[in-house]
C-alpha positions as CSV (number, residue, x, y, z in Angstrom):
1,M,-0.1,0.1,0.0
2,S,1.6,3.4,-0.9
3,K,1.6,6.2,1.5
4,I,0.1,9.7,0.9
5,A,2.5,12.7,1.2
6,E,1.7,15.5,3.3
7,I,3.9,18.5,2.5
8,H,4.6,21.2,5.0
9,K,6.2,24.3,3.7
10,I,9.0,25.8,6.1
11,D,8.2,29.5,6.7
12,A,11.4,31.5,6.2
13,D,10.6,34.0,8.9
14,H,9.6,31.2,11.5
15,P,11.4,27.9,10.4
16,A,11.7,26.4,13.9
17,E,7.8,27.0,14.5
18,S,7.1,25.4,11.1
19,I,9.0,22.3,11.9
20,R,7.5,22.1,15.2
21,T,4.0,22.3,13.7
22,A,4.9,19.3,11.3
23,R,6.2,17.2,14.2
24,E,3.0,17.8,16.0
25,K,1.0,16.6,13.0
26,L,2.9,13.2,12.7
27,N,0.4,10.5,13.3
28,G,2.3,7.3,12.3
29,A,-0.6,6.5,9.7
30,Q,-0.1,5.8,5.9
31,V,1.3,9.6,5.6
32,E,4.7,10.5,4.5
33,T,5.7,13.8,6.0
34,V,7.7,16.1,3.3
35,L,9.1,19.4,4.8
36,D,9.6,21.8,1.8
37,F,12.7,23.9,2.3
38,T,12.3,26.1,-0.8
39,S,12.1,29.4,1.1
40,L,14.9,28.7,3.6
41,S,18.5,29.6,2.8
42,R,20.1,28.8,6.3
43,V,19.5,27.0,9.7
44,D,20.1,28.2,13.2
45,P,20.5,26.1,16.3
46,S,16.7,26.2,17.0
47,V,16.0,24.7,13.6
48,L,18.5,22.0,14.5
49,R,17.0,21.2,17.7
50,E,13.5,20.9,16.1
51,M,14.9,18.8,13.2
52,E,16.6,16.3,15.9
53,D,13.3,16.3,17.8
54,L,11.3,15.6,14.5
55,A,13.8,12.9,13.7
56,N,13.5,11.2,17.1
57,L,9.6,11.3,16.9
58,A,9.8,9.6,13.4
59,D,12.1,7.0,14.5
60,E,9.9,6.0,17.3
61,R,6.8,5.9,15.3
62,A,8.4,4.4,12.2
63,D,7.5,7.4,10.1
64,K,9.3,8.5,7.1
65,I,10.4,12.2,6.8
66,S,11.5,13.5,3.5
67,L,13.2,16.9,2.9
68,L,12.5,18.7,-0.4
69,H,14.8,21.5,-1.9
70,V,17.4,21.5,0.6
71,N,20.2,23.7,-0.5
72,V,23.7,22.6,-0.2
73,E,24.5,24.9,2.8
74,I,21.7,23.4,4.8
75,Y,22.7,19.8,3.9
76,K,26.2,20.5,5.1
77,V,24.9,21.8,8.4
78,L,22.6,18.7,8.7
79,K,25.5,16.3,7.9
80,L,27.9,18.0,10.5
81,A,24.9,17.7,13.1
82,K,24.7,14.1,12.1
83,L,21.0,14.4,11.2
84,S,21.3,14.0,7.3
85,A,21.3,10.2,7.5
86,R,17.9,10.2,9.4
87,F,16.0,12.1,6.4
88,T,15.3,11.3,2.8
89,F,16.2,14.3,0.4
90,R,14.1,15.1,-2.6
91,T,14.5,17.6,-5.3
92,S,11.0,17.3,-6.7
93,R,7.5,16.2,-5.6
């Protein structure tokens, strides 16, 4: 059975809050969560904390999280924070 993708656009003005909202909507059902990073050009420590919390919850519930349109700089930060392996990266829907 295929999963339905639920896309959450990350607000460039409030990225940590956008990720927190997506985390709160995780339900472990037949829904794949996709975070759209199109409008985000960098991440700060609060975003990294939210990403780690999201990854932890997804691991607990066996949910799949995909990141859409992550730029190279953000990918490098996620890699250094040892978070990149916990997500799937996409370039298009």
